Backbone as CSV, one residue per row, in Angstrom:
resi,resn,N_x,N_y,N_z,CA_x,CA_y,CA_z,C_x,C_y,C_z
1,MET,0.689,-1.376,-0.086,0.042,0.175,-0.087,0.986,1.012,0.227
2,SER,0.436,2.239,-0.736,1.311,3.396,-0.658,0.524,4.570,0.215
3,TRP,1.216,5.011,1.010,0.846,5.982,1.956,1.396,7.514,1.604
4,ALA,0.765,8.560,2.234,1.459,9.822,2.160,1.024,10.446,3.515
5,LEU,1.966,11.201,3.758,1.714,12.289,5.052,1.294,13.261,4.915
6,ALA,0.379,13.855,5.555,-0.189,15.358,5.621,-0.648,16.013,7.249
7,VAL,-0.239,17.126,6.793,-0.200,17.768,8.401,-1.517,18.192,8.637
8,LEU,-2.058,17.805,9.884,-3.358,17.943,10.317,-3.510,19.337,11.042
9,THR,-4.849,19.864,10.485,-5.176,21.239,11.623,-6.264,21.206,11.922
10,ARG,-6.826,22.181,12.739,-7.783,22.148,13.779,-9.042,21.718,12.615
11,GLN,-9.246,21.883,11.531,-10.266,21.673,10.853,-10.393,20.299,10.442
12,ASP,-9.404,19.606,10.780,-9.413,17.885,10.845,-9.957,17.391,11.932
13,ALA,-10.287,18.087,12.853,-10.845,17.744,14.261,-11.839,16.519,14.284
14,ALA,-12.684,16.953,13.428,-14.029,15.704,13.609,-13.453,14.272,12.986
15,MET,-12.608,14.419,12.003,-12.073,13.163,11.395,-11.309,12.464,12.438
16,CYS,-10.308,13.361,13.479,-9.532,12.609,14.303,-10.484,12.173,15.509
17,GLU,-11.534,12.708,15.498,-12.300,12.138,16.741,-12.831,10.664,16.272
18,THR,-13.323,10.766,15.118,-13.956,9.617,14.396,-13.092,8.495,14.461
19,LEU,-11.588,8.847,14.130,-10.683,7.763,13.934,-10.073,7.030,15.068
20,HIS,-10.102,8.210,16.315,-9.475,7.992,17.448,-10.510,6.826,18.132
21,ALA,-11.787,7.019,17.671,-12.797,5.964,18.429,-12.569,4.875,18.289
22,THR,-11.718,4.442,16.755,-11.715,3.238,16.366,-10.409,2.552,17.341
23,GLY,-9.697,3.227,17.997,-8.659,2.623,18.753,-8.468,2.803,20.168
24,PHE,-9.790,3.703,20.711,-9.498,3.744,22.078,-11.308,3.712,22.667
25,ALA,-11.405,3.163,23.520,-12.714,2.720,24.498,-13.419,4.271,24.712
26,LYS,-12.422,5.252,25.042,-12.770,6.799,25.780,-12.230,7.704,24.602
27,PRO,-12.702,7.792,23.363,-12.099,8.894,22.176,-12.306,10.124,22.787
28,TRP,-11.202,10.885,22.402,-11.048,12.321,22.782,-12.139,12.959,21.832
29,PRO,-12.781,13.758,22.157,-13.876,14.825,21.520,-13.139,15.562,20.551
30,ALA,-13.907,16.195,19.336,-13.515,16.859,18.585,-13.001,18.388,19.205
31,ALA,-13.740,18.603,20.033,-13.032,19.867,20.434,-11.867,20.046,21.238
32,ASP,-11.191,18.632,21.895,-9.962,18.575,22.285,-8.812,18.520,21.079
33,PHE,-9.503,17.892,20.151,-8.529,17.928,18.879,-8.240,19.560,18.477
34,GLU,-9.641,20.248,18.337,-9.311,21.449,17.774,-8.036,22.386,18.527
35,VAL,-8.489,22.081,20.041,-7.437,22.977,20.991,-6.074,22.375,20.542
36,LEU,-5.794,21.255,20.797,-4.486,20.619,20.595,-4.026,20.833,19.213
37,LEU,-4.653,20.824,18.052,-4.141,21.123,16.927,-3.749,22.904,16.581
38,SER,-4.335,23.242,17.244,-4.134,25.195,17.261,-2.848,25.516,18.194
39,GLN,-2.199,24.758,18.808,-1.411,25.071,19.995,0.031,25.122,19.184
40,THR,0.551,26.039,19.721,2.063,26.108,19.428,2.949,25.046,20.046
41,GLY,3.814,24.406,19.086,4.501,23.247,19.629,3.544,21.741,19.628
42,VAL,2.614,21.932,19.124,1.779,20.563,18.749,2.001,20.397,17.224
43,LEU,2.035,19.148,16.968,2.400,18.780,15.474,1.542,17.384,15.353
44,GLY,0.474,17.408,14.132,-0.495,16.579,13.994,-0.284,16.180,12.533
45,LEU,0.203,14.790,12.496,0.492,14.296,11.248,-0.454,13.048,10.752
46,GLY,-1.083,13.201,9.713,-2.042,12.380,9.309,-1.403,11.482,8.177
47,VAL,-1.656,10.184,8.143,-1.379,9.401,7.104,-2.795,9.102,6.262
48,VAL,-2.478,9.347,4.837,-3.606,9.054,3.792,-3.329,8.110,2.980
49,ASN,-4.385,7.524,2.446,-4.136,6.369,1.567,-4.233,6.788,-0.163
50,THR,-4.191,6.116,-1.068,-4.294,6.623,-2.269,-5.250,7.475,-2.618
51,GLU,-6.673,7.194,-1.991,-7.742,7.982,-2.153,-7.788,9.157,-1.526
52,ASN,-6.740,9.420,-0.886,-6.502,10.703,0.346,-7.476,10.781,1.266
53,ALA,-7.831,9.670,1.651,-8.512,9.331,3.000,-7.674,9.147,4.172
54,LEU,-8.075,10.103,5.399,-7.340,9.677,6.420,-7.294,8.402,7.033
55,VAL,-6.427,7.843,7.375,-6.428,6.495,7.762,-5.718,5.978,9.302
56,GLY,-5.010,7.359,9.726,-4.066,7.079,10.945,-3.834,8.529,11.088
57,PHE,-3.070,8.733,12.328,-2.600,10.264,12.550,-1.884,9.798,14.162
58,ALA,-0.845,10.652,14.284,0.142,10.868,15.631,-0.025,12.155,15.657
59,ILE,-0.158,12.613,17.050,-0.190,14.111,17.392,1.011,14.096,18.612
60,VAL,1.866,14.806,18.150,3.116,15.164,18.959,3.080,16.654,19.579
61,GLN,3.780,16.330,21.019,4.065,17.893,21.575,5.192,17.968,21.717
62,ILE,5.849,19.061,21.306,7.208,19.652,21.697,7.304,20.648,22.852
63,VAL,8.032,20.107,23.767,8.504,20.857,25.152,9.717,20.961,25.441
64,ALA,10.385,22.129,25.390,11.640,22.325,25.734,12.807,21.236,25.101
65,GLY,12.653,21.225,23.710,13.416,20.009,23.064,12.856,18.595,23.046
66,THR,12.007,18.454,23.908,11.591,16.868,23.746,9.969,16.718,23.107
67,ALA,10.144,15.613,22.419,8.796,15.410,21.664,8.101,14.368,22.448
68,ASP,7.094,14.601,22.848,5.975,13.629,23.430,4.801,13.026,22.365
69,LEU,4.725,11.890,22.259,3.643,11.358,21.612,2.503,11.287,22.104
70,LEU,1.190,12.071,21.917,0.245,12.368,22.859,-0.800,11.329,22.350
71,ALA,-0.880,10.882,20.906,-1.622,9.857,20.511,-1.195,9.330,19.233
72,ILE,-1.659,8.333,19.036,-1.304,7.520,17.541,-2.475,6.482,17.556
73,VAL,-3.009,6.373,15.975,-4.145,5.225,16.005,-3.912,5.277,14.386
74,ILE,-4.458,4.048,14.144,-4.306,3.693,12.690,-5.828,2.957,12.639
75,SER,-6.695,3.247,11.499,-7.677,2.643,11.452,-7.864,1.076,11.224
76,PRO,-8.812,0.546,11.682,-8.903,-0.995,11.672,-8.399,-1.746,10.356
77,ASP,-8.941,-0.998,9.224,-8.742,-1.581,7.820,-7.251,-1.563,7.648
78,ALA,-6.645,-0.548,8.156,-5.246,0.026,7.437,-4.084,-0.844,8.481
79,ARG,-4.556,-0.998,9.403,-3.548,-1.797,10.700,-3.003,-3.069,9.817
80,GLY,-1.564,-3.164,10.044,-0.619,-4.262,9.609,-0.081,-3.969,8.317
81,GLN,-0.497,-2.694,7.709,-0.152,-2.452,6.344,1.083,-1.410,6.040
82,GLY,1.772,-1.101,7.239,2.841,-0.091,7.199,2.256,1.372,7.433
83,ALA,1.089,1.836,7.626,0.720,3.170,7.877,1.421,3.419,9.025
84,GLY,1.461,2.682,10.328,1.925,3.291,11.569,3.349,3.724,11.554
85,GLY,4.143,2.708,10.637,5.301,3.114,10.560,5.746,4.384,9.677
86,CYS,4.992,4.452,8.513,5.181,5.810,7.746,4.930,6.976,8.801
87,LEU,4.126,6.945,9.725,3.870,8.020,10.824,5.322,8.270,11.674
88,LEU,5.753,6.728,12.092,6.916,7.078,12.931,8.347,7.381,12.394
89,LYS,8.492,7.248,11.090,9.676,7.454,10.330,10.267,8.911,10.387
């Protein structure tokens, strides 16, 4: 499968909420993603498939030169196909 990376913005919050729900019992609401993706020092990276559909994402916060992975999720249909590895490279 071919993957591409995309920078996430607060406009992607609803998609992040939906995708987050596929991997966590208590998903974060879209409002939380809007706040996070608007903050300085927070980077959201999405992985998209050949149809440009978001199939996974990682959100990283950088503080004092250290990057903390706040969340990472891959849709069930894309798991085991390298999408997560694409995000972590």
